[in-house]
N, C-alpha and C positions, 0 to 999 in steps of 0.2 A: 419155193425152190430158189427164187431170186434172192430172197433175204439170206438164205444159207450161203449162197455163193458170195454175196456182198460181205457177209461177216467173215468168211474165210479169207477173202481178199484183203479186208481191213486188218485182220490179224497178221497176215503175211507182210503187208506194207508197214505196219507199225513195228514189227520185228526187224525189218530191214532198216528202218529209220533208227531204231535203238542200237542196232549193231554198228552202223556208221558213226553215230554220235559216240558210242563207247570206244571206237578206235581212234577218233580224232582227239578227244579230251582237251578241248579248249572251252573257256566260259561262253564264248559266243555260240559255239555249236550246241552247247547244252540248252541255251535259250531257244535257238532255232529248232532243235529237236523237240523240245517241250511244246513249242507252238505247233509243230507238225503233228505230234502225237495227240494233242488235245483238240485240234481243230475239227476232226470228224464228229467228236462227241458234242462239242459246242454247237456245231451246225445242226446236228440232229435235235439238240435241245431247243435251239431257236426255231426250227421248223415245227416242233411239237407245240411250243408256246404260241406260234402264229396260228396254228390250226385250232388251238384251244380258245384263243382270244376271238377268232373270227367265226366261231360257231354261230349259225343263224339263230335269230330270235324266234319266239313263238309265232309272231305275225308272218314271218317269212315261211315258216313251215306250214302254217295254215293256208297261205297263198299258193302252196304247191311248189315253191322253189327249192325246197329241200336243202341239201348241203352244197349246192352248186353256187360258187361265188362269182365266177366269170360269166359274162353274157353268152358266150358261145356254148358253155356247158349247160346253162339254163335253156337255151334254145333247143339244144339236142334233147334234153329231158322232156321238154314240152312236145317235141315232135314224136318222141317214142310213146309218150302217154296218149297223144292224139291218135296214133296208129293202133292202139289197143281197143279203142271204142268202136 
């Protein structure tokens, strides 16, 4: 549900940016509008690339750390698993 709301909000925001840029019609506003419209997609791509690059190796998975990169997340996972036994 959160993803749907986020996508609808992104479309509305991008439409508002394009409407303002279309009304002003100056070269600088086209550049600023392009940067504002492209930035959410570039940020999502960067996040996806970061998640892909930081995927844990086989040794981390076998050690039981899973996909938890931060120490706090690993400690929580260890506590949950310890509670199951």
